[in-house]
C-alpha positions as CSV (number, residue, x, y, z in Angstrom):
1,M,18.5,-19.8,-35.9
2,G,18.8,-20.8,-32.2
3,T,16.3,-23.2,-30.6
4,F,15.0,-20.4,-28.2
5,E,14.2,-18.0,-31.1
6,H,12.7,-20.7,-33.3
7,D,10.3,-21.9,-30.5
8,H,9.5,-18.3,-29.6
9,R,8.4,-17.5,-33.2
10,R,6.5,-20.8,-33.4
11,R,4.7,-20.0,-30.2
12,R,3.9,-16.4,-31.4
13,K,2.5,-17.7,-34.8
14,A,0.3,-20.3,-33.0
15,R,-0.9,-17.7,-30.6
16,A,-1.9,-15.3,-33.4
17,G,-4.4,-17.8,-34.7
18,A,-5.6,-18.9,-31.4
19,P,-8.9,-17.9,-29.9
20,G,-8.9,-14.8,-27.8
21,R,-8.3,-14.9,-24.0
22,S,-11.5,-14.7,-22.1
23,V,-11.6,-12.2,-19.3
24,D,-14.3,-10.8,-17.0
25,Y,-13.7,-7.4,-15.5
26,R,-17.3,-6.6,-14.6
27,R,-17.1,-7.4,-10.9
28,L,-13.8,-7.0,-9.2
29,V,-12.8,-7.9,-5.6
30,N,-9.5,-6.7,-4.2
31,P,-7.9,-9.7,-2.3
32,F,-5.0,-7.6,-0.8
33,E,-4.9,-6.3,2.7
34,P,-5.1,-2.4,2.6
35,M,-2.0,-0.5,3.3
36,R,-1.8,1.6,6.5
37,V,0.0,4.8,7.2
38,F,-1.3,5.4,10.7
39,T,-1.7,3.2,13.8
40,D,-5.2,2.5,15.1
41,D,-4.6,5.0,17.8
42,Q,-3.6,7.7,15.3
43,V,-6.7,7.0,13.2
44,E,-8.8,7.4,16.3
45,A,-7.0,10.7,17.1
46,I,-7.8,12.1,13.6
47,H,-11.4,10.9,13.9
48,Q,-11.8,12.6,17.3
49,N,-10.1,15.7,16.0
50,A,-12.6,15.9,13.2
51,L,-15.5,15.6,15.6
52,R,-14.0,18.4,17.7
53,I,-13.7,20.6,14.6
54,L,-17.4,20.1,13.9
55,Q,-18.4,20.7,17.5
56,E,-16.2,23.7,18.4
57,I,-15.5,25.4,15.0
58,G,-18.4,24.2,12.9
59,I,-19.1,24.3,9.2
60,R,-20.7,27.2,7.3
61,V,-23.8,26.0,5.4
62,L,-25.0,28.6,2.9
63,H,-28.3,26.8,2.2
64,Q,-31.1,27.9,4.5
65,G,-33.0,24.7,4.1
66,G,-29.9,22.7,4.9
67,R,-29.3,24.6,8.1
68,E,-33.0,24.1,9.1
69,K,-32.7,20.3,8.7
70,L,-29.5,20.2,10.7
71,K,-31.1,22.4,13.4
72,S,-34.1,20.1,13.6
73,A,-31.7,17.2,14.4
74,G,-30.2,19.1,17.3
75,A,-27.3,21.0,15.7
76,G,-26.4,24.5,16.9
77,V,-27.0,27.1,14.2
78,D,-25.9,30.7,14.1
79,E,-28.0,32.3,11.4
80,D,-25.9,35.5,11.3
81,T,-22.7,33.6,10.4
82,M,-24.5,30.5,8.9
83,I,-22.2,28.4,11.0
84,V,-23.5,25.0,12.1
85,R,-22.0,23.1,15.0
86,L,-22.6,19.4,15.3
87,E,-22.3,17.4,18.6
88,K,-20.7,14.0,18.4
89,A,-23.9,12.2,19.1
90,I,-25.6,13.7,16.0
91,V,-22.7,12.5,13.8
92,E,-22.6,9.1,15.3
93,S,-26.3,8.6,14.9
94,A,-26.0,9.5,11.2
95,L,-23.1,7.1,10.7
96,S,-25.0,4.3,12.4
97,A,-27.9,4.7,9.9
98,A,-25.7,4.7,6.7
99,P,-25.5,1.4,4.9
100,R,-22.2,-0.5,4.8
101,T,-22.8,-1.8,1.3
102,V,-24.5,-0.2,-1.7
103,E,-25.9,-2.0,-4.7
104,L,-26.4,0.3,-7.7
105,I,-28.9,-0.8,-10.4
106,G,-27.8,-0.5,-14.0
107,G,-29.7,-0.6,-17.2
108,S,-29.3,-4.4,-17.2
109,A,-28.5,-6.8,-14.4
110,A,-25.0,-7.3,-15.8
111,R,-24.3,-3.6,-15.2
112,N,-25.2,-3.6,-11.5
113,V,-22.4,-2.4,-9.2
114,T,-21.7,-3.4,-5.6
115,L,-19.7,-1.0,-3.5
116,G,-18.5,-1.9,0.0
117,G,-16.3,-4.6,1.5
118,R,-13.5,-5.5,-0.9
119,N,-15.5,-4.7,-4.1
120,V,-13.8,-2.3,-6.4
121,S,-15.1,-0.2,-9.3
122,F,-13.1,1.9,-11.7
123,L,-14.4,5.1,-13.4
124,S,-13.0,7.6,-15.9
125,V,-12.2,11.2,-15.5
126,A,-15.1,13.4,-14.5
127,G,-16.1,17.1,-15.1
128,A,-13.3,18.2,-17.4
129,P,-14.2,21.3,-19.5
130,H,-11.7,20.5,-22.2
131,A,-11.1,17.5,-24.5
132,S,-7.8,16.6,-26.3
133,D,-6.3,14.1,-28.7
134,I,-3.0,14.1,-30.6
135,D,-4.8,15.0,-33.9
136,R,-6.6,18.2,-32.8
137,G,-4.9,19.1,-29.5
138,K,-6.6,20.6,-26.5
139,R,-10.0,22.3,-27.2
140,P,-13.2,23.2,-25.4
141,G,-15.2,20.0,-25.0
142,T,-18.1,19.5,-27.3
143,L,-21.2,17.3,-27.2
144,A,-19.7,15.1,-29.9
145,D,-16.6,14.7,-27.8
146,L,-18.7,13.7,-24.8
147,E,-20.7,11.2,-26.9
148,N,-17.5,9.6,-28.0
149,F,-16.2,9.3,-24.4
150,V,-19.5,7.7,-23.4
151,K,-19.1,5.2,-26.3
152,L,-15.6,4.4,-25.2
153,T,-16.7,3.9,-21.5
154,Q,-19.4,1.6,-22.7
155,S,-16.9,-0.4,-24.7
156,F,-14.6,-1.4,-21.8
157,D,-15.9,-3.5,-19.0
158,V,-13.1,-2.4,-16.6
159,L,-15.0,1.0,-16.4
160,H,-17.9,0.0,-14.3
161,M,-20.1,3.2,-14.3
162,L,-20.4,6.4,-16.3
163,A,-18.6,9.4,-14.9
164,A,-19.4,12.9,-16.0
165,I,-16.3,12.7,-18.1
166,M,-16.3,16.2,-19.7
167,E,-18.6,19.2,-20.0
168,P,-19.9,20.0,-23.6
169,Q,-19.2,23.7,-23.8
170,D,-21.2,24.0,-27.0
171,V,-24.5,23.4,-25.0
172,P,-25.9,26.2,-22.8
173,V,-25.7,25.4,-19.1
174,N,-29.5,25.5,-18.6
175,L,-29.9,22.8,-21.3
176,R,-26.7,20.9,-20.8
177,H,-28.1,18.2,-18.5
178,Y,-30.5,17.2,-21.2
179,A,-27.7,16.5,-23.7
180,T,-25.4,14.8,-21.2
181,M,-28.1,12.6,-19.8
182,R,-29.4,11.7,-23.2
183,A,-25.9,10.6,-24.2
184,A,-25.6,8.5,-21.0
185,L,-28.9,6.8,-21.4
186,T,-28.9,6.1,-25.1
187,L,-25.3,5.2,-25.6
188,S,-24.7,3.1,-22.5
189,D,-26.5,0.9,-20.0
190,K,-24.1,1.6,-17.2
191,V,-25.1,3.5,-14.0
192,P,-25.1,7.2,-14.9
193,W,-23.8,10.3,-13.1
194,V,-26.1,13.2,-12.3
195,F,-24.7,16.7,-11.7
196,C,-26.0,18.7,-8.7
197,R,-26.4,22.1,-10.1
198,G,-29.9,22.9,-8.8
199,A,-33.1,21.1,-7.8
200,G,-34.6,21.7,-11.3
201,Q,-31.7,20.0,-13.1
202,V,-31.7,17.1,-10.7
203,R,-35.4,16.6,-11.1
204,D,-35.1,16.6,-14.9
205,S,-32.3,14.1,-14.7
206,F,-34.2,11.8,-12.4
207,E,-37.2,11.9,-14.7
208,M,-35.1,11.1,-17.8
209,I,-33.7,8.0,-16.0
210,R,-37.2,6.9,-15.0
211,I,-38.4,7.3,-18.6
212,V,-35.6,5.2,-20.1
213,R,-35.7,2.6,-17.3
214,G,-39.5,2.4,-17.3
215,L,-39.9,3.3,-13.6
216,S,-42.4,5.0,-11.5
217,E,-41.2,7.5,-8.9
218,D,-41.8,5.0,-6.1
219,E,-39.8,2.3,-8.0
220,F,-37.0,4.7,-8.7
221,S,-36.7,5.7,-5.0
222,R,-36.5,2.1,-3.7
223,A,-32.9,1.6,-5.0
224,P,-30.1,3.8,-6.3
225,R,-29.9,3.9,-10.1
226,C,-27.6,6.9,-10.4
227,Y,-25.1,8.8,-8.3
228,T,-23.5,12.1,-7.8
229,V,-20.5,13.7,-6.1
230,I,-20.8,16.7,-3.9
231,N,-17.7,18.7,-3.0
232,T,-17.4,20.8,0.1
233,N,-15.7,24.2,-0.3
234,S,-12.7,23.6,1.8
235,P,-12.1,24.8,4.4
236,L,-15.4,24.1,6.2
237,Q,-18.1,25.3,3.9
238,L,-21.1,23.8,2.0
239,D,-22.5,26.0,-0.7
240,V,-26.0,26.2,-2.0
241,P,-26.0,23.8,-5.0
242,M,-24.0,21.1,-3.1
243,T,-26.3,21.3,-0.1
244,Q,-29.4,21.2,-2.3
245,G,-27.9,18.2,-4.1
246,I,-27.4,16.4,-0.7
247,I,-31.1,17.0,0.0
248,D,-32.4,16.0,-3.5
249,F,-30.4,12.8,-3.6
250,A,-31.3,11.8,-0.1
251,E,-35.0,12.4,-0.7
252,A,-34.9,10.3,-3.9
253,G,-32.8,7.5,-2.3
254,Q,-30.0,7.9,-4.9
255,M,-26.3,7.4,-4.1
256,L,-24.2,10.3,-2.9
257,I,-20.4,10.5,-2.7
258,A,-19.5,13.2,-0.1
259,T,-16.1,14.4,-1.2
260,P,-14.0,17.3,0.2
261,F,-11.2,18.4,-2.2
262,C,-8.4,19.3,0.2
263,L,-5.0,20.4,-1.0
264,A,-2.5,20.4,1.8
265,G,-0.8,23.8,2.1
266,A,-3.6,25.6,0.4
267,M,-7.2,24.8,1.4
268,A,-6.1,22.4,4.1
269,P,-3.3,22.3,6.7
270,I,0.1,21.5,5.4
271,T,0.5,18.3,7.5
272,I,-1.1,15.1,6.4
273,A,-2.8,14.5,9.7
274,G,-4.2,18.0,9.7
275,A,-5.4,17.8,6.1
276,L,-7.1,14.5,6.9
277,S,-8.7,15.9,10.0
278,L,-10.3,18.7,7.9
279,Q,-11.3,16.4,5.1
280,H,-12.8,14.0,7.6
281,A,-14.8,16.7,9.4
282,E,-16.2,18.0,6.1
283,A,-17.2,14.6,4.8
284,L,-18.8,13.7,8.2
285,A,-20.9,17.0,8.0
286,A,-22.2,16.2,4.5
287,I,-22.9,12.5,5.4
288,T,-24.7,13.7,8.6
289,L,-27.0,16.0,6.7
290,Y,-27.7,13.3,4.1
291,Q,-28.7,10.8,6.7
292,I,-30.8,13.3,8.6
293,V,-32.9,13.8,5.4
294,R,-33.3,10.1,4.8
295,P,-31.8,7.6,7.3
296,G,-30.3,4.6,5.5
297,A,-29.9,6.4,2.1
298,P,-26.8,5.1,0.2
299,V,-23.7,7.2,0.7
300,L,-19.9,6.8,0.1
301,Y,-17.2,8.4,2.1
302,G,-15.2,10.4,-0.5
303,S,-11.7,11.7,-0.3
304,F,-9.5,13.6,-2.8
305,A,-6.6,15.1,-0.9
306,S,-3.1,15.9,-2.2
307,N,-0.7,18.7,-1.9
308,V,0.3,21.8,-3.8
309,D,3.5,23.0,-5.3
310,M,4.5,25.5,-2.6
311,R,6.5,27.5,-5.2
312,S,3.5,28.2,-7.5
313,G,0.4,27.1,-5.5
314,S,-0.5,24.7,-8.3
315,P,-2.1,21.3,-7.4
316,A,0.2,18.3,-7.5
317,F,-1.0,14.7,-8.0
318,G,0.7,11.3,-7.7
319,T,3.1,12.6,-5.1
320,P,4.3,10.6,-2.1
321,E,2.0,12.8,0.1
322,H,-0.9,12.0,-2.2
323,V,-0.4,8.3,-1.8
324,K,0.0,8.5,2.0
325,T,-3.1,10.7,2.3
326,S,-5.0,8.1,0.3
327,F,-3.8,5.3,2.7
328,G,-5.0,7.4,5.6
329,A,-8.3,8.2,4.1
330,G,-9.0,4.5,3.6
331,Q,-8.2,3.9,7.2
332,L,-10.7,6.6,8.2
333,A,-13.4,5.2,5.9
334,R,-13.0,1.8,7.5
335,R,-13.1,3.4,11.0
336,I,-16.6,4.7,10.3
337,G,-17.6,1.6,8.3
338,L,-18.6,3.2,5.0
339,P,-17.6,2.4,1.4
340,W,-14.8,4.6,0.2
341,R,-14.3,6.6,-3.0
342,S,-10.7,7.7,-3.9
343,S,-9.1,9.1,-7.1
344,A,-6.2,9.0,-9.4
345,G,-4.8,12.1,-11.1
346,T,-1.9,13.9,-12.7
347,A,-0.8,17.5,-13.1
348,S,0.8,16.8,-16.5
349,N,-0.5,18.8,-19.5
350,A,0.1,16.0,-22.0
351,P,-0.3,12.2,-22.2
352,D,3.4,11.8,-21.5
353,V,5.7,9.9,-19.0
354,Q,4.9,12.3,-16.2
355,A,1.1,11.7,-16.8
356,D,1.7,8.0,-16.6
357,Y,3.8,7.8,-13.5
358,E,1.7,10.3,-11.5
359,T,-1.5,8.5,-12.5
360,Q,0.0,5.1,-11.5
361,M,1.3,6.4,-8.2
362,S,-2.0,7.9,-7.2
363,A,-4.0,4.9,-8.5
364,W,-1.7,2.6,-6.4
365,G,-2.4,4.7,-3.4
366,A,-6.2,4.4,-3.9
367,V,-6.3,0.7,-4.8
368,M,-3.8,-0.5,-2.2
369,G,-5.4,1.7,0.3
370,G,-8.5,-0.4,-0.1
371,C,-10.8,1.9,-2.1
372,N,-14.2,0.7,-3.3
373,L,-14.5,3.3,-6.1
374,L,-11.7,4.8,-8.0
375,L,-12.8,8.0,-9.8
376,H,-10.7,9.8,-12.4
377,G,-9.0,6.5,-13.2
378,A,-8.7,7.0,-16.9
379,G,-8.3,10.0,-19.2
380,W,-7.5,12.7,-16.6
381,L,-5.0,15.4,-17.7
382,E,-4.0,18.9,-16.6
383,G,-5.2,18.5,-13.0
384,G,-8.6,17.4,-14.3
385,L,-9.2,20.3,-16.7
386,T,-8.8,18.1,-19.7
387,A,-10.1,14.7,-20.8
388,S,-7.7,13.0,-23.1
389,F,-8.7,10.3,-25.6
390,E,-5.3,8.7,-25.7
391,K,-4.8,8.8,-22.0
392,L,-8.2,7.2,-21.5
393,I,-6.8,4.2,-23.4
394,T,-3.3,4.1,-21.8
395,D,-4.9,4.3,-18.4
396,L,-7.2,1.4,-19.2
397,E,-4.0,-0.7,-19.5
398,L,-3.3,0.2,-15.9
399,L,-6.8,-0.5,-14.7
400,Q,-7.0,-3.9,-16.6
401,S,-3.6,-4.8,-15.0
402,F,-5.1,-4.1,-11.6
403,A,-8.1,-6.2,-12.5
404,E,-5.8,-9.1,-13.5
405,M,-3.9,-8.7,-10.2
406,F,-7.1,-9.2,-8.4
407,Q,-7.6,-12.6,-10.0
408,Q,-7.0,-15.6,-7.7
409,V,-3.7,-17.4,-8.3
410,S,-4.1,-21.2,-8.5
411,C,-1.6,-23.3,-6.6
412,G,-2.8,-26.9,-7.3
413,E,-0.6,-29.9,-8.2
414,Q,-0.6,-29.0,-11.9
415,D,0.2,-25.4,-11.2
416,L,3.2,-26.4,-9.2
417,A,4.5,-28.0,-12.4
418,F,6.9,-30.5,-10.8
419,E,6.6,-32.9,-13.8
420,A,7.2,-30.2,-16.3
421,I,10.3,-29.1,-14.4
422,R,11.5,-32.7,-14.3
423,D,10.9,-33.1,-18.1
424,V,12.9,-30.0,-19.0
425,G,15.7,-30.5,-16.5
426,P,18.8,-28.3,-16.2
427,G,19.6,-26.0,-19.1
428,G,16.4,-26.6,-21.1
429,H,13.4,-24.4,-21.8
430,F,9.6,-24.6,-21.4
431,F,8.3,-23.2,-24.7
432,A,7.4,-26.6,-26.2
433,T,6.5,-28.6,-23.1
434,Q,3.0,-30.1,-22.9
435,H,2.4,-28.1,-19.7
436,T,3.1,-24.8,-21.6
437,M,1.2,-25.8,-24.8
438,E,-1.9,-26.7,-22.8
439,R,-2.0,-23.2,-21.2
440,Y,-0.2,-20.7,-23.4
441,Q,-3.4,-19.2,-24.9
442,T,-4.8,-18.2,-21.6
443,A,-1.9,-18.0,-19.1
444,F,-1.0,-14.3,-19.4
445,Y,-2.7,-11.0,-19.7
446,E,-3.1,-9.7,-23.2
447,P,-2.1,-6.1,-23.3
448,L,-4.4,-3.4,-24.7
449,V,-1.7,-0.9,-25.7
450,S,1.7,-2.3,-24.9
451,D,3.9,-3.5,-27.8
452,W,6.1,-6.4,-26.7
453,S,7.8,-6.9,-30.1
454,N,11.5,-6.5,-30.5
455,F,13.1,-3.3,-31.8
456,G,13.3,-4.6,-35.4
457,R,9.7,-5.7,-35.6
458,W,8.6,-2.5,-33.8
459,T,10.5,-0.4,-36.4
460,E,9.1,-2.3,-39.3
461,T,5.5,-1.6,-38.1
462,G,6.0,2.1,-37.9
463,A,7.9,2.7,-34.5
464,K,4.6,3.8,-32.9
465,T,4.7,5.1,-29.4
466,A,2.1,4.0,-26.8
467,T,0.3,7.3,-27.3
468,E,0.1,6.8,-31.0
469,R,-1.1,3.2,-30.6
470,A,-3.8,4.5,-28.2
471,N,-4.9,6.9,-30.8
472,R,-5.5,4.1,-33.2
473,I,-7.3,2.0,-30.6
474,W,-9.9,4.6,-29.6
475,K,-10.7,5.4,-33.2
476,Q,-11.2,1.7,-34.0
477,K,-13.4,1.3,-30.9
478,L,-15.6,4.2,-32.0
479,A,-15.8,2.8,-35.6
480,D,-16.9,-0.6,-34.2
481,F,-19.3,0.8,-31.5
482,E,-22.9,-0.5,-31.2
483,A,-25.2,1.1,-28.7
484,P,-27.1,-1.1,-26.3
485,S,-30.7,-1.7,-27.5
486,L,-33.3,0.8,-26.3
487,D,-37.0,0.5,-27.0
488,I,-38.0,3.1,-29.6
489,A,-41.0,4.1,-27.7
490,L,-38.9,4.9,-24.6
491,R,-36.4,6.8,-26.8
492,D,-39.3,8.8,-28.3
493,E,-40.7,9.6,-24.8
494,L,-37.2,10.7,-23.7
495,D,-36.8,13.0,-26.7
496,G,-40.3,14.4,-26.2
497,F,-39.5,15.2,-22.6
498,I,-36.3,17.0,-23.6
499,A,-38.1,18.9,-26.3
500,R,-40.8,20.1,-24.0
501,R,-38.4,21.1,-21.2
502,T,-36.2,22.9,-23.7
503,R,-39.3,24.9,-25.0
504,E,-40.0,25.8,-21.3
505,G,-36.5,27.2,-20.9
506,G,-34.7,24.3,-19.3
507,A,-33.5,24.6,-15.7
508,P,-31.1,27.2,-14.3
509,I,-28.2,26.6,-12.0
510,D,-28.8,27.4,-8.3
511,A,-26.5,30.1,-7.1
C-alpha cells in the first residue's frame, strides 16, 4: 500500500470518529459584489420606461376598493375600463416611504429573519399542487405530504422561513388555510406564509398566528410575523384577490412580496429589457398601492422572469436569459432601494440532471445578482407544479454550499501555512502534518448528499445515486423529527378556533 493511500485511509478512519463539524446557517450575509448585466444608464432607462408605462398605459385594477385608494392618492382612474394611471410623483412618494430593511419575527428569537442589505434567506418551493417521491411517484398533494414538507423545512437551518410548499388537495379550499396554518404553527417555529385568497382567509390566518404567538391585534400589527406573495396578472393587471391581499397585509403591517411573473415571449416582451420594463412597472404599481394603504409597511421587490420555449410556449427555467434577467432585476431593486426577492426553478419533470443544472443556473443568477430572499430554492419540479421530496434534499446541498461560500476566508499567518509548506518540502504530502491534523475535522464542508467514496466502496455500499441517497435522508429526518414545544393551552385554543370556524363554514375564496 502506498503512503498516500495509507494516510488517506487513516485520516478517513480518524474523521469517522471525530465530533461533527459545527455550522451556523441561520443568518447568512453574501460578501460578493452583485453581478451586473446593464450599465447604470441602462438601468435608469428601464426604470423610466416603467414609469412611463404606468403613466401613459396604466394598469387594470379589478378591485374597486383598490382603485378607490389609488384615486384618493391622485391616480387617474377610468372606471369603465378599470385602468389606473400613476404619475411619477405618486410612485416616487410610495418608494420613499418603504423601509430599506425588514426584520421578520419568528416563533423564537433564533428564527427572526433580516431582509435587506447583503442579508440572504433561502426558502423552499411554494404553491405546488402535486407531491412526488421515487417510491410513490407524482400524485395530488395531501395534508400528510404538506406536514412532512413542513417537518423537513424545520429540520434544516439553511431554509430560513416556511414557504407555502404545496397545496393539500384532500382539504376543501374553504377550509384549507386552517390545515396549512395549523401545520406551519405546530410543526415549526419559523416565519409562516399566508395565502391571499380573500379577506376572510387572511383574517383567519392572522388570528391563528396571534393565538399561537400569544399576541393582541395591536402587538401583531407592530412588526411583521408572516408574509405573502402577490402576483400581478401580466401584462398589466391586478386581480381581486391579489389586490385585496395587498390591502389586508398593509393594514395589518405584515410583509408583502410584490412579484410579477413575466415570461419573455408570452406574457412579456421577448427582449430582456422589455420584459424587465413590464415587470418593473407591475411591481411598482403593487408597491405603490401597498404604501398608500400604510406608509412604511414592510415590502419586498419581487421578480420572477424567465423565457418560454418558442416552439411549444412552455415556460423555461435556468436558461441564460433567466440568469441575465435576474441580474437585471437585482439592479432595478437596488435602484429603488428595496430588498429583493428572486427565485430558482426548473422545467424538468423528474429529479434528474436537467433539474439540477437548471436549478443551479437559476439559483446562481439570483444569489450572484444580490437577492435577499431566494424562493423556490429547494424541491421545485415541473415548472413549480410538483414538490419533490428527493429534490428538496439535493437542492439543500446547493443551498448549504452557497452558505459555506458566504463564510469569511481567514488569511492570517497560520492560514498562509508557510511552516507547513517548509516542513513538507518538494514531493511530499500534507495528510499527516501537524497543520493538517489540527484542522482536518473542521476545515471542509461536510456534504449532505454527495458520496465522495471511490468506485469500489460506492459499489460495495449499494451503488446508490444521489436521488436514492436523498430518499434515505428525508425519510430518516422525518423519523427523527421533534416539533418545537408549544404550550398545550395555546394549541387547544388554536384547535378550538379552527373547529368553530369550520362549523361556521370556513372562508371562501374571493373571485
